[in-house]
GUGUDREN-240666 format. One record per residue (C-alpha): residue number from 1; x, y, z. Coordinates in pm, 1 decimal, always signed. Layout:
N
+-----+----------+----------+----------+
:   i :        X :        Y :        Z :
+-----+----------+----------+----------+
: NUM :        X :        Y :        Z :
...
+-----+----------+----------+----------+
END
This chain:
310
+-----+----------+----------+----------+
:   i :        X :        Y :        Z :
+-----+----------+----------+----------+
:   1 :  -2016.2 :  -3231.5 :   +252.4 :
:   2 :  -2068.4 :  -2880.9 :   +118.1 :
:   3 :  -1790.5 :  -2633.3 :    +62.4 :
:   4 :  -1961.5 :  -2397.9 :   +303.1 :
:   5 :  -1881.0 :  -2638.0 :   +586.8 :
:   6 :  -1515.2 :  -2554.0 :   +549.1 :
:   7 :  -1534.8 :  -2175.8 :   +548.3 :
:   8 :  -1299.9 :  -2017.7 :   +796.8 :
:   9 :  -1454.1 :  -1690.8 :   +904.9 :
:  10 :  -1200.5 :  -1416.2 :   +841.1 :
:  11 :  -1133.5 :  -1217.8 :  +1148.5 :
:  12 :   -945.3 :   -963.5 :   +940.3 :
:  13 :   -665.8 :   -780.0 :  +1115.1 :
:  14 :   -606.1 :   -858.2 :  +1480.7 :
:  15 :   -695.7 :   -599.6 :  +1743.4 :
:  16 :   -328.4 :   -508.2 :  +1769.7 :
:  17 :   -293.0 :   -468.0 :  +1392.4 :
:  18 :   -609.2 :   -257.3 :  +1376.8 :
:  19 :   -479.4 :    -35.9 :  +1657.2 :
:  20 :   -145.2 :     +7.0 :  +1480.6 :
:  21 :   -317.7 :    +92.4 :  +1152.9 :
:  22 :   -526.1 :   +362.5 :  +1318.6 :
:  23 :   -223.3 :   +498.1 :  +1501.9 :
:  24 :    -26.4 :   +510.6 :  +1176.0 :
:  25 :   -298.6 :   +721.3 :  +1010.4 :
:  26 :   -305.2 :   +965.3 :  +1304.0 :
:  27 :    +74.6 :   +993.9 :  +1293.7 :
:  28 :    +68.6 :  +1054.4 :   +918.8 :
:  29 :   -184.8 :  +1338.0 :   +939.5 :
:  30 :     +4.0 :  +1497.9 :  +1229.5 :
:  31 :   +339.6 :  +1485.0 :  +1050.6 :
:  32 :   +184.7 :  +1627.3 :   +732.6 :
:  33 :    +39.6 :  +1921.6 :   +927.3 :
:  34 :   +377.1 :  +2000.5 :  +1085.2 :
:  35 :   +563.7 :  +1976.0 :   +753.3 :
:  36 :   +312.2 :  +2192.2 :   +568.3 :
:  37 :   +341.9 :  +2469.7 :   +826.2 :
:  38 :   +722.3 :  +2462.7 :   +828.5 :
:  39 :   +762.1 :  +2444.9 :   +450.2 :
:  40 :   +508.3 :  +2721.0 :   +390.6 :
:  41 :   +717.1 :  +2953.9 :   +605.4 :
:  42 :  +1041.4 :  +2840.1 :   +438.0 :
:  43 :   +903.1 :  +2887.8 :    +85.1 :
:  44 :   +773.0 :  +3236.4 :   +167.6 :
:  45 :  +1124.4 :  +3329.2 :   +280.9 :
:  46 :  +1330.6 :  +3157.1 :     +8.7 :
:  47 :  +1110.3 :  +3177.2 :   -302.0 :
:  48 :  +1264.7 :  +2848.2 :   -415.8 :
:  49 :  +1069.0 :  +2641.9 :   -669.7 :
:  50 :  +1231.5 :  +2331.0 :   -527.3 :
:  51 :  +1096.2 :  +2432.4 :   -186.7 :
:  52 :   +758.8 :  +2497.5 :   -350.4 :
:  53 :   +766.9 :  +2149.0 :   -499.9 :
:  54 :   +813.1 :  +1986.5 :   -161.6 :
:  55 :   +548.8 :  +2217.1 :     -6.0 :
:  56 :   +295.8 :  +2114.2 :   -270.3 :
:  57 :   +393.2 :  +1752.9 :   -217.2 :
:  58 :   +334.0 :  +1789.1 :   +158.2 :
:  59 :     -3.9 :  +1956.3 :    +96.3 :
:  60 :   -112.0 :  +1666.2 :   -121.3 :
:  61 :    +36.6 :  +1421.0 :   +129.0 :
:  62 :   -178.7 :  +1583.0 :   +395.6 :
:  63 :   -493.8 :  +1536.6 :   +187.9 :
:  64 :   -394.3 :  +1181.3 :   +102.1 :
:  65 :   -326.7 :  +1104.6 :   +467.5 :
:  66 :   -673.7 :  +1228.4 :   +562.4 :
:  67 :   -825.8 :  +1007.9 :   +291.4 :
:  68 :   -618.5 :   +716.8 :   +423.7 :
:  69 :   -737.3 :   +781.4 :   +777.9 :
:  70 :  -1103.4 :   +768.2 :   +668.9 :
:  71 :  -1048.4 :   +465.4 :   +443.3 :
:  72 :   -863.9 :   +263.6 :   +708.4 :
:  73 :  -1137.9 :   +332.6 :   +961.9 :
:  74 :  -1394.9 :   +207.5 :   +709.1 :
:  75 :  -1183.8 :    -90.0 :   +600.7 :
:  76 :  -1156.4 :   -205.2 :   +961.7 :
:  77 :  -1535.4 :   -215.6 :   +997.3 :
:  78 :  -1636.0 :   -582.7 :  +1045.9 :
:  79 :  -1821.5 :   -769.1 :   +770.6 :
:  80 :  -2197.9 :   -718.3 :   +778.3 :
:  81 :  -2507.0 :   -852.4 :   +599.0 :
:  82 :  -2453.0 :   -627.3 :   +295.8 :
:  83 :  -2074.3 :   -672.2 :   +285.7 :
:  84 :  -2005.1 :  -1039.4 :   +353.8 :
:  85 :  -1641.0 :  -1007.7 :   +247.5 :
:  86 :  -1576.7 :   -705.0 :   +465.8 :
:  87 :  -1483.3 :   -351.6 :   +367.1 :
:  88 :  -1115.9 :   -403.5 :   +282.5 :
:  89 :  -1136.9 :   -260.1 :    -69.2 :
:  90 :  -1185.6 :    +83.8 :    +83.3 :
:  91 :   -806.0 :    +75.9 :   +112.8 :
:  92 :   -769.7 :    +32.8 :   -263.0 :
:  93 :  -1004.4 :   +325.6 :   -326.1 :
:  94 :   -794.4 :   +538.0 :    -89.2 :
:  95 :   -477.6 :   +433.0 :   -271.8 :
:  96 :   -633.7 :   +540.5 :   -603.4 :
:  97 :   -717.9 :   +878.4 :   -452.4 :
:  98 :   -358.9 :   +906.0 :   -327.8 :
:  99 :   -224.5 :   +838.2 :   -676.4 :
: 100 :   -445.3 :  +1116.8 :   -812.7 :
: 101 :   -320.9 :  +1357.6 :   -544.5 :
: 102 :    +42.1 :  +1272.7 :   -617.9 :
: 103 :     +0.9 :  +1303.7 :   -996.2 :
: 104 :   -174.7 :  +1638.4 :   -952.6 :
: 105 :   +103.9 :  +1775.8 :   -737.4 :
: 106 :   +359.8 :  +1659.6 :   -992.9 :
: 107 :   +184.9 :  +1847.0 :  -1275.1 :
: 108 :   +171.0 :  +2168.8 :  -1069.5 :
: 109 :   +540.9 :  +2147.9 :   -989.3 :
: 110 :   +633.8 :  +2075.3 :  -1352.8 :
: 111 :   +453.6 :  +2388.5 :  -1470.9 :
: 112 :   +622.7 :  +2602.7 :  -1206.1 :
: 113 :   +963.9 :  +2448.6 :  -1281.0 :
: 114 :   +921.6 :  +2516.5 :  -1653.3 :
: 115 :   +832.6 :  +2878.5 :  -1584.0 :
: 116 :  +1132.2 :  +2930.1 :  -1354.7 :
: 117 :  +1368.7 :  +2757.1 :  -1598.1 :
: 118 :  +1302.7 :  +3022.5 :  -1862.9 :
: 119 :  +1262.7 :  +3307.4 :  -1610.6 :
: 120 :  +1508.6 :  +3232.4 :  -1329.0 :
: 121 :  +1456.6 :  +3400.7 :   -994.1 :
: 122 :  +1706.7 :  +3434.9 :   -710.3 :
: 123 :  +1675.2 :  +3223.3 :   -396.0 :
: 124 :  +1693.5 :  +3394.1 :    -57.4 :
: 125 :  +1729.2 :  +3279.7 :   +303.7 :
: 126 :  +1876.6 :  +2943.7 :   +203.9 :
: 127 :  +1993.0 :  +2874.5 :   +559.6 :
: 128 :  +1633.6 :  +2871.4 :   +682.4 :
: 129 :  +1534.0 :  +2647.7 :   +393.6 :
: 130 :  +1808.2 :  +2396.9 :   +469.8 :
: 131 :  +1717.5 :  +2388.0 :   +840.5 :
: 132 :  +1351.6 :  +2323.5 :   +757.6 :
: 133 :  +1440.5 :  +2047.6 :   +512.2 :
: 134 :  +1675.6 :  +1873.8 :   +757.4 :
: 135 :  +1400.0 :  +1880.4 :  +1019.0 :
: 136 :  +1159.8 :  +1741.1 :   +757.2 :
: 137 :  +1395.7 :  +1453.6 :   +682.3 :
: 138 :  +1424.9 :  +1357.0 :  +1049.3 :
: 139 :  +1048.3 :  +1370.6 :  +1106.2 :
: 140 :   +967.0 :  +1191.2 :   +781.5 :
: 141 :  +1220.2 :   +916.7 :   +847.9 :
: 142 :  +1064.9 :   +848.9 :  +1189.5 :
: 143 :   +719.0 :   +825.2 :  +1031.5 :
: 144 :   +836.9 :   +595.3 :   +751.4 :
: 145 :  +1001.1 :   +355.9 :   +996.9 :
: 146 :   +683.2 :   +339.5 :  +1203.2 :
: 147 :   +461.8 :   +292.2 :   +895.3 :
: 148 :   +691.6 :    +18.3 :   +768.0 :
: 149 :   +653.9 :   -157.9 :  +1103.5 :
: 150 :   +273.6 :   -130.4 :  +1076.1 :
: 151 :   +261.6 :   -255.3 :   +714.7 :
: 152 :   +467.2 :   -564.9 :   +805.2 :
: 153 :   +206.5 :   -656.2 :  +1066.6 :
: 154 :   -111.8 :   -557.7 :   +881.6 :
: 155 :    -45.4 :   -581.3 :   +503.5 :
: 156 :   -241.7 :   -257.5 :   +467.2 :
: 157 :   -233.1 :   -128.1 :   +107.2 :
: 158 :   -351.6 :   +219.5 :   +208.2 :
: 159 :    -76.3 :   +262.2 :   +465.4 :
: 160 :   +178.9 :   +108.8 :   +226.0 :
: 161 :    +76.8 :   +372.2 :    -31.0 :
: 162 :   +108.6 :   +643.2 :   +233.0 :
: 163 :   +452.2 :   +507.1 :   +322.0 :
: 164 :   +554.8 :   +532.6 :    -42.8 :
: 165 :   +463.2 :   +901.6 :    -35.1 :
: 166 :   +685.8 :   +969.0 :   +258.5 :
: 167 :   +970.3 :   +751.6 :   +128.5 :
: 168 :   +970.0 :   +964.6 :   -185.9 :
: 169 :   +966.5 :  +1271.7 :    +38.3 :
: 170 :  +1299.9 :  +1165.0 :   +186.8 :
: 171 :  +1460.0 :  +1174.1 :   -158.1 :
: 172 :  +1276.0 :  +1494.3 :   -243.2 :
: 173 :  +1396.3 :  +1670.1 :    +71.3 :
: 174 :  +1757.1 :  +1570.0 :     +3.5 :
: 175 :  +1725.4 :  +1700.0 :   -353.8 :
: 176 :  +1580.9 :  +2030.1 :   -229.8 :
: 177 :  +1868.4 :  +2073.6 :    +17.4 :
: 178 :  +2112.9 :  +2018.5 :   -267.5 :
: 179 :  +1933.4 :  +2279.8 :   -479.3 :
: 180 :  +1926.3 :  +2534.5 :   -194.8 :
: 181 :  +2301.4 :  +2493.3 :   -135.7 :
: 182 :  +2430.5 :  +2453.7 :   -493.3 :
: 183 :  +2222.6 :  +2723.3 :   -663.1 :
: 184 :  +2384.7 :  +3020.9 :   -483.0 :
: 185 :  +2721.8 :  +2844.4 :   -444.9 :
: 186 :  +2760.2 :  +2781.8 :   -818.4 :
: 187 :  +2555.0 :  +3083.9 :   -924.7 :
: 188 :  +2346.7 :  +2845.0 :  -1134.2 :
: 189 :  +1975.5 :  +2938.4 :  -1108.4 :
: 190 :  +1875.0 :  +2654.9 :  -1341.7 :
: 191 :  +1959.1 :  +2396.3 :  -1069.6 :
: 192 :  +1653.3 :  +2493.8 :   -864.2 :
: 193 :  +1385.3 :  +2441.5 :  -1136.3 :
: 194 :  +1558.1 :  +2129.1 :  -1267.1 :
: 195 :  +1549.4 :  +1982.6 :   -916.5 :
: 196 :  +1179.5 :  +2064.4 :   -896.0 :
: 197 :  +1119.3 :  +1893.2 :  -1231.5 :
: 198 :  +1310.7 :  +1584.4 :  -1118.0 :
: 199 :  +1097.2 :  +1569.8 :   -804.8 :
: 200 :   +779.7 :  +1597.8 :  -1014.5 :
: 201 :   +881.2 :  +1310.8 :  -1244.7 :
: 202 :   +964.5 :  +1094.1 :   -944.9 :
: 203 :   +621.2 :  +1170.3 :   -799.5 :
: 204 :   +454.1 :  +1061.7 :  -1123.9 :
: 205 :   +639.3 :   +730.8 :  -1114.4 :
: 206 :   +529.4 :   +676.9 :   -755.5 :
: 207 :   +168.8 :   +762.8 :   -845.2 :
: 208 :   +170.3 :   +495.4 :  -1116.9 :
: 209 :   +298.6 :   +231.5 :   -873.4 :
: 210 :    +26.4 :   +317.0 :   -622.0 :
: 211 :   -243.7 :   +311.4 :   -889.8 :
: 212 :   -129.1 :    -24.9 :  -1024.6 :
: 213 :   -142.1 :   -185.7 :   -678.3 :
: 214 :   -488.9 :    -41.9 :   -614.1 :
: 215 :   -621.7 :   -168.1 :   -947.5 :
: 216 :   -478.0 :   -514.1 :   -879.2 :
: 217 :   -679.4 :   -530.9 :   -557.0 :
: 218 :   -999.5 :   -393.6 :   -709.3 :
: 219 :   -973.3 :   -637.1 :  -1002.0 :
: 220 :   -909.9 :   -932.4 :   -766.2 :
: 221 :   -563.4 :  -1006.6 :   -900.1 :
: 222 :   -420.0 :  -1337.4 :   -780.9 :
: 223 :   -162.4 :  -1343.0 :   -503.9 :
: 224 :   +200.5 :  -1358.3 :   -623.3 :
: 225 :   +299.4 :  -1692.1 :   -776.0 :
: 226 :   +533.8 :  -1772.7 :   -487.0 :
: 227 :   +239.0 :  -1747.0 :   -247.7 :
: 228 :    +23.2 :  -1965.2 :   -470.5 :
: 229 :   +301.9 :  -2222.4 :   -491.2 :
: 230 :   +332.6 :  -2216.8 :   -113.4 :
: 231 :    -40.1 :  -2295.0 :    -83.4 :
: 232 :     -2.1 :  -2588.2 :   -324.2 :
: 233 :   +291.2 :  -2722.8 :   -123.2 :
: 234 :   +104.0 :  -2695.1 :   +208.0 :
: 235 :   -199.4 :  -2876.6 :    +71.6 :
: 236 :     +1.4 :  -3133.6 :   -123.8 :
: 237 :   +222.8 :  -3246.3 :   +161.7 :
: 238 :    -71.0 :  -3403.7 :   +348.6 :
: 239 :    -35.7 :  -3777.7 :   +300.4 :
: 240 :   -403.9 :  -3832.0 :   +210.6 :
: 241 :   -428.9 :  -3551.2 :    -47.0 :
: 242 :   -393.2 :  -3695.4 :   -396.2 :
: 243 :   -391.0 :  -3364.7 :   -580.7 :
: 244 :   -527.7 :  -3010.3 :   -577.1 :
: 245 :   -677.7 :  -2796.4 :   -849.9 :
: 246 :   -881.3 :  -2482.1 :   -917.9 :
: 247 :   -676.9 :  -2270.8 :   -676.1 :
: 248 :   -804.3 :  -1914.4 :   -662.3 :
: 249 :   -676.8 :  -1631.3 :   -443.9 :
: 250 :   -734.8 :  -1260.5 :   -392.4 :
: 251 :   -670.3 :   -984.3 :   -143.2 :
: 252 :   -911.1 :   -725.2 :     -5.0 :
: 253 :   -739.4 :   -474.1 :   +220.4 :
: 254 :   -573.5 :   -673.1 :   +497.3 :
: 255 :   -784.0 :   -982.9 :   +425.7 :
: 256 :   -674.7 :  -1273.7 :   +204.7 :
: 257 :   -923.9 :  -1511.3 :    +43.8 :
: 258 :   -813.7 :  -1857.4 :    -71.6 :
: 259 :  -1021.0 :  -2132.3 :   -229.9 :
: 260 :   -915.8 :  -2466.2 :   -377.9 :
: 261 :  -1031.6 :  -2818.8 :   -455.5 :
: 262 :   -873.2 :  -3121.9 :   -285.6 :
: 263 :   -871.9 :  -3459.0 :   -459.3 :
: 264 :   -913.3 :  -3740.2 :   -205.3 :
: 265 :   -965.6 :  -4117.3 :   -213.3 :
: 266 :  -1319.7 :  -4173.7 :   -339.6 :
: 267 :  -1375.5 :  -4455.3 :    -87.8 :
: 268 :  -1290.5 :  -4231.1 :   +206.0 :
: 269 :  -1566.2 :  -4162.6 :   +457.7 :
: 270 :  -1727.6 :  -3820.6 :   +471.7 :
: 271 :  -1590.8 :  -3767.7 :   +823.1 :
: 272 :  -1233.7 :  -3848.9 :   +714.7 :
: 273 :  -1260.4 :  -3610.7 :   +418.8 :
: 274 :  -1389.9 :  -3341.8 :   +651.4 :
: 275 :  -1104.5 :  -3388.9 :   +900.1 :
: 276 :   -837.8 :  -3384.3 :   +627.5 :
: 277 :   -980.9 :  -3064.3 :   +482.6 :
: 278 :   -984.6 :  -2907.6 :   +827.7 :
: 279 :   -617.5 :  -2993.3 :   +874.5 :
: 280 :   -519.1 :  -2846.6 :   +537.4 :
: 281 :   -731.6 :  -2538.2 :   +606.2 :
: 282 :   -563.7 :  -2484.4 :   +942.3 :
: 283 :   -212.5 :  -2511.6 :   +798.4 :
: 284 :   -292.2 :  -2265.1 :   +518.2 :
: 285 :   -456.3 :  -2026.2 :   +764.4 :
: 286 :   -148.2 :  -2035.9 :   +986.4 :
: 287 :    +76.5 :  -1963.8 :   +689.1 :
: 288 :   -143.8 :  -1674.8 :   +572.4 :
: 289 :   -256.8 :  -1508.1 :   +893.0 :
: 290 :   -618.4 :  -1393.3 :   +890.4 :
: 291 :   -696.8 :  -1566.1 :   +558.6 :
: 292 :  -1041.7 :  -1697.5 :   +480.0 :
: 293 :   -999.3 :  -2046.9 :   +333.1 :
: 294 :  -1265.6 :  -2227.4 :   +132.5 :
: 295 :  -1202.2 :  -2595.1 :    +46.9 :
: 296 :  -1408.3 :  -2824.7 :   -174.7 :
: 297 :  -1343.9 :  -3202.4 :   -177.9 :
: 298 :  -1345.0 :  -3411.5 :   -498.4 :
: 299 :  -1302.5 :  -3789.6 :   -539.3 :
: 300 :   -968.8 :  -3868.7 :   -704.5 :
: 301 :   -999.6 :  -3889.3 :  -1080.8 :
: 302 :  -1354.5 :  -3754.1 :  -1084.4 :
: 303 :  -1419.2 :  -3570.5 :  -1409.6 :
: 304 :  -1553.7 :  -3226.7 :  -1324.9 :
: 305 :  -1584.8 :  -2918.7 :  -1539.8 :
: 306 :  -1367.4 :  -2626.9 :  -1435.8 :
: 307 :  -1295.3 :  -2303.0 :  -1625.9 :
: 308 :   -967.5 :  -2311.3 :  -1815.6 :
: 309 :   -761.4 :  -2121.3 :  -1555.7 :
: 310 :   -396.7 :  -2219.3 :  -1499.1 :
+-----+----------+----------+----------+
END
């Protein structure tokens, strides 16, 4: 029996998951457009560098959300003759673009914060700024909750990266409100640029996390060890499976790919080996929804060369 006989065709995300992913990208772009408009008006009235930092962040979020929208649409395209494993890695490319956007916005804000720290400027119309930021928090929180719901059901890296943007925005908006209130209250103009610098450093940290996740996917990093151990347990609990080896896993967008070798009784019939492999494949597929599982059968104790991979 060839390993190809046991390939489970990956259906990728379900229709419901795909619909949620698309809806999440539309919601993200819409929220970004609203926040950019509101913060642009607030910054023009207040002159706050902290407000500028969150405006720049929203501008970059808007660009990143558009990239995410395009990438998710491409990632959801079914596998074709030229892309047998689907288009899921488009999500990783989008996440890399997002990390670049976030890092760029952080650098811009750091330069502006440094300039204002040595040349402080007064902040005006703080009431308007606070109202805009409170509205931003409410809108952003609603989006984050919805995106979190979508990520739980789709495992989308691109939307998870977009969610990280907006989660950081919640902290940023709270910090900006604090700067708008405390700066005039304490007559301490340095609070505003320091808040902007803090926001910029936080953005850089978030950009690194996004980039690392994207690189893991592009470089076919193994699934977490707890997932790999779960696969071993599922395969090993079948009474006719003697052992498993050469387990390899990777993720591409919402799709998971799993391959392993089962050691079975060498005197077993081909049909029995096939049925056992089908049962193990089904159990793994149920545990990892939408996974493509590839199983190869080996006679127990058969000496076979495998690369030295743990």
